[in-house]
C-alpha positions in Angstrom: 15.4 -28.2 -1.4 14.1 -25.7 1.1 15.2 -22.8 -1.1 13.3 -24.4 -4.1 10.2 -24.8 -2.0 10.4 -21.2 -0.8 10.8 -19.9 -4.4 7.8 -22.0 -5.5 5.7 -20.6 -2.7 6.7 -17.0 -3.6 5.8 -17.6 -7.3 2.5 -19.2 -6.3 1.6 -16.1 -4.3 2.5 -13.7 -7.1 -0.2 -12.5 -9.5 -0.3 -10.4 -12.6 -3.3 -8.4 -13.8 -3.8 -6.1 -16.8 -5.5 -2.8 -16.2 -6.8 0.1 -18.3 -6.9 3.7 -17.0 -8.6 6.8 -18.6 -7.7 10.3 -17.4 -9.2 13.7 -18.2 -7.2 16.6 -16.7 -8.3 20.3 -16.8 -5.8 22.9 -15.8 -6.3 26.6 -15.1 -3.1 28.7 -14.4 -3.5 32.2 -13.2 -1.6 35.2 -11.8 1.6 33.6 -13.2 2.3 31.6 -10.0 -0.9 29.6 -9.3 -2.4 26.6 -11.0 -5.8 25.0 -10.3 -6.2 21.5 -11.7 -9.0 18.9 -11.7 -8.4 15.3 -12.8 -11.1 12.6 -13.4 -9.8 9.0 -13.6 -11.5 5.7 -14.4 -9.5 2.5 -13.8 -10.5 -1.1 -14.4 -8.9 -4.5 -14.4 -9.2 -6.4 -17.7 -8.9 -9.9 -16.2 -12.4 -11.4 -16.4 -12.1 -13.4 -13.1 -11.2 -10.4 -11.0 -13.8 -7.6 -11.1 -12.3 -4.3 -9.9 -12.9 -0.7 -11.0 -12.3 2.7 -9.5 -13.4 6.2 -10.2 -11.8 9.3 -8.7 -11.8 13.0 -8.9 -8.7 15.0 -7.7 -8.8 18.8 -7.3 -5.2 20.1 -7.0 -3.8 23.5 -6.2 -0.2 24.4 -7.0 1.9 27.5 -6.1 5.2 28.3 -7.8 7.3 29.2 -4.8 10.5 29.7 -6.9 11.9 28.9 -10.2 13.1 25.5 -8.8 10.2 24.5 -6.6 6.4 24.2 -6.6 4.2 23.6 -3.6 1.2 21.3 -4.1 -2.0 20.4 -2.3 -4.7 18.1 -3.5 -7.7 16.2 -2.1 -8.5 13.1 -4.2 -12.0 11.6 -3.8 -12.4 8.0 -4.9 -15.0 5.2 -5.1 -13.8 1.6 -5.8 -15.4 -1.8 -6.3 -12.7 -3.9 -4.6 -14.6 -7.1 -5.4 -18.2 -8.4 -5.5 -19.8 -7.2 -2.3 -16.9 -5.0 -1.2 -16.9 -1.3 -2.0 -14.8 1.5 -0.6 -14.9 5.3 -0.5 -11.8 7.4 0.1 -10.7 10.9 0.9 -7.0 11.3 0.9 -5.5 14.9 1.2 -2.0 15.3 0.0 0.6 18.0 0.5 3.9 18.0 -1.4 6.7 19.8 -3.2 8.1 19.4 -6.7 11.8 20.2 -7.2 13.1 21.0 -10.7 16.5 19.7 -11.5 16.7 20.7 -15.1 14.2 23.1 -16.6 13.5 24.5 -20.1 15.9 21.9 -21.5 15.4 19.1 -24.0 15.4 16.7 -21.0 13.3 18.1 -18.1 13.9 16.3 -14.8 12.0 16.7 -11.5 11.6 15.2 -8.0 8.1 15.1 -6.4 7.8 14.5 -2.7 4.3 14.0 -1.2 2.7 13.1 2.1 -0.7 11.6 2.0 -3.3 10.9 4.7 -5.9 8.4 3.7 -9.5 8.3 5.2 -10.7 5.0 3.9 -14.3 3.8 4.4 -15.5 0.2 3.8 -19.0 0.9 2.6 -20.7 -2.4 3.5 -19.3 -2.4 7.1 -19.5 1.4 7.5 -15.9 1.3 9.0 -13.4 4.1 8.6 -9.6 3.5 8.6 -6.9 6.1 8.6 -3.5 5.4 7.0 -0.5 7.6 6.2 2.1 7.2 3.5 5.0 9.1 1.8 5.3 9.1 -2.0 8.6 9.8 -3.7 8.7 10.2 -7.4 11.4 10.9 -10.0 10.3 12.3 -13.3 11.9 12.9 -16.7 10.2 14.5 -19.8 12.2 14.1 -23.0 11.5 16.5 -25.9 11.8 14.6 -29.2 11.3 17.1 -32.0 11.3 20.5 -30.2 13.8 22.2 -27.8 11.6 22.3 -24.7 8.1 21.5 -23.3 6.6 24.9 -24.1 6.4 24.5 -27.9 3.5 23.3 -30.0 3.4 20.2 -32.2 5.7 18.7 -29.7 6.3 14.9 -29.3 7.8 14.0 -25.9 8.8 10.9 -23.9 7.8 10.3 -20.3 9.8 8.2 -17.8 9.2 8.2 -14.1 9.4 6.0 -11.0 7.5 6.2 -7.7 7.8 4.6 -4.3 4.9 4.3 -1.9 6.0 4.1 1.8 3.3 3.4 4.3 4.2 4.7 7.7 1.5 2.9 9.7 -1.2 0.3 9.0 -2.2 -0.5 5.4 -5.9 -0.3 4.5 -8.0 -3.2 3.2 -7.8 -2.8 -0.6 -7.1 -5.0 -3.6 -4.3 -2.9 -5.1 -2.2 -1.4 -2.2 0.5 0.4 -4.2 4.2 -0.5 -3.4 6.0 1.0 -6.4 5.3 2.2 -9.9 7.4 2.7 -13.0 6.1 4.3 -16.2 7.2 5.0 -19.7 5.1 6.8 -22.3 4.7 9.1 -25.3 3.0 12.5 -25.3 1.9 15.0 -27.9 1.3 18.7 -27.3 -0.8 19.9 -30.2 -1.1 23.4 -28.8 -1.2 25.2 -25.5 -4.7 23.9 -24.9 -4.6 20.3 -26.1 -2.2 17.5 -25.0 -2.4 13.8 -25.2 -0.5 11.0 -23.5 -0.2 7.2 -23.9 1.6 5.6 -21.0 2.6 2.0 -20.0 2.9 1.4 -16.3 4.5 -1.5 -14.5 2.9 -1.5 -11.0 3.7 -3.6 -8.0 0.9 -3.8 -5.4 -0.3 -6.0 -2.6 -3.8 -7.5 -2.1 -4.7 -6.7 1.5 -8.2 -8.2 1.2 -7.5 -11.8 0.0 -4.3 -12.7 1.9 -1.4 -10.3 1.1 -0.8 -11.5 -2.5 1.8 -9.5 -4.4 0.5 -8.4 -7.8 2.8 -7.1 -10.6 0.4 -5.4 -13.0 0.6 -4.1 -16.5 -1.3 -0.9 -17.0 -2.2 1.1 -20.2 -3.1 4.7 -19.4 -4.7 7.1 -21.8 -4.7 10.8 -20.8 -6.1 14.0 -22.3 -5.0 17.3 -20.8 -6.8 20.6 -21.5 -5.2 23.9 -20.4 -7.2 27.1 -20.1 -6.3 30.8 -19.7 -3.2 31.1 -21.8 -0.9 34.0 -20.9 -1.4 37.1 -22.9 1.4 38.8 -24.9 3.2 41.6 -23.1 2.1 44.9 -24.5 4.9 47.4 -25.3 4.7 51.1 -25.9 5.1 52.2 -29.5 
């Protein structure tokens, strides 16, 4: 009986929300080893009873340290309506490294390790909190109709899983990430234009209204634009 009551309590505290995300990503590679990227993201919850929306801009700098590793640094800036009368602003610099397990293959696999320091401001109370977390992500890109990710008119699959590990205190937010699994489909029309449709199953925790666990369904639409394509190598006649 005690076990049944405990299970009922856990089910009662669990929630599920549907979300919709829109991403625009602009990439500028240069000097063969550097990449500057800016991403703009809008996120909103579709459940009518729970108003929540977020807008963020994330400038990112990447350096190709070797064939098997990239070093990354980014500074996301975000503004979020947590609920009616509760808004937040966040600056959260991130440093990390991406390790390539397989590359230039039909299945491209990677591990992304990142450390994030969050400077989180509750706007109405003018209070700043600082929180630190580690993010561990495993990624796989699966080429469907072409041999690798560098070909045009390419359809590809996306599968990844990410864990969020808070190393100190959690901030007061509606969707405090715990883990995230994604599966999606992408299309590379050309070097410049790429499109992705992704389904995400996200587990998060409501730190504002009493530590409720939320298992959310997210549809994500992403458009990527790449600038500065590499020029063909000139050879002497």
